[in-house]
N, C-alpha and C positions, 0 to 999 in steps of 0.2 A: 737437228734433233728438238723437239718439243713434246711436252705434256699440253694437251686442252684442256680449257678450264675446265675441274670441274663437274662445274654446270650445266655444259654444252657439249657433255655426252651421251645427254638421250635424242639431240637435235644434229647432231654431229652427218653429213652427209655420207655413203659408202666410203667412198677411197679414201675420208677422212679419217673411216671406224677405222677403217683393216689396216690403215699407216699407222695409225694409234695400236696397233697390236704389235707389230712389227718394232714398233719405237718401243716398247715394254718391254719385248724378249731384249733388243739389243741392247738398252740398257742395264737391264738382270743383268744380263751377261757380261756386259764390261765391268758391272760392283763385282762379281762374280770374280773377276778375270782381276782387275786392276784396281778394287779397293773403289770406284770409282768411277760415275758415268762416262767423266771425260769432256764434256759440251757443253759449254757456257748457259746454254738453256735449259742444260736440266740439271746441272752443278746441283741447286738447293735444295736436289731430293735429300742429298746428304746432311740437311737439317734440321731434319726430321724424323725420328722413329723408322725403320726399315717396313714397318707393321703401314704405313702412312702410303708407301709405295707400292704395299701387298694390295689394300684396301681397293686403292687405284684401279692397279692389273687386273683385279675382279671384277670391280663396276664396269672397265671394258669389256670384259667377256661378256656379262653381263648381257650389257646392251649392243652387241654384237649376236647373242641367243634372239634375243627379244627382235633383234634386224631376220633373223632366217640366216644367219652367221656362223657356223659350228666352224670355233676353233679347236684345232687339233688336240688329240685328249692328251698324246704323247709332248708338244708344246707345253702345255701347262699345267705337266708333269715336271718338266724340265726348268719351266718359268719358278714352282714351286722350290726347283730342289738349288737352284740360283741363291734365289731368296731365301733361302735356310728355311723352307716349312713355314715360313709365315705366313702363307696363304691360310686363310682361312680364318687368321685373327680379325675385325674389322672393326676401323676407324669412323665414328659418324661423319657425314656430310660437314657437316659444319664446322669441324675442327680439322678436316681435312686438310693438309697443306695451308691451316690458319696460318697467314701474312703472308702468304704467298701467291692463292688461289685469293685474291681481294678482287675487290674492283675495278683497278687500273691492271691488273691480266686478265679479267674477264675482258677489258676496253680491244686490250693488246690482241687477242685473238678474235675479237668478232671484227675489228679492224683489216686483221689476219687474214679473217673467212672470205669478209667480204672485197677484197682486193681479187683472191681465188675467183669467186665469182664475175666478178666487174671483168676479169681474163677469160673469162670463159671454162675455168674449171669446174666452177657448181653450177648445175642447171639451174634456170628459176624452179621446177618442183621441187628439190634440194632447197633451195635458197629460202623460199617461205615458212618452213619452222623457224629458221634463225632470225630474218628480220620480224616474225611474229615475234619472236622471244624482245627482241630489241623494242616493237613499243609499247611488251608490255612491261617491259623491266628497268627501259634504261630513259 
């Protein structure tokens, strides 16, 4: 499990964006059932008000819709129920997962994406926006 760095959502390749939606749903289900995501890479969610995770999920949905992927409305409703209807409250991006989604975490996520590209899991066409981001921001 992984939450991609919030700043990478607009440029995530199709498979990673769709996978992120599945991750968000699985994390919300675990939080609802167990009180925790129960995975070392995402347990930090519990260090923040749940509105941060809800905002992150909203951002994933927004980017899916922007890229013509339609999340199932029933799944969105279920996710909202799991998060105790916190969907709708919005945390500004500058504050979203502050101290977690920092430069170090961004680098870790970019390295993960680079490895996927190097191994053929991300096409050159999908890698270009990521590479442009790296050149512009790092």
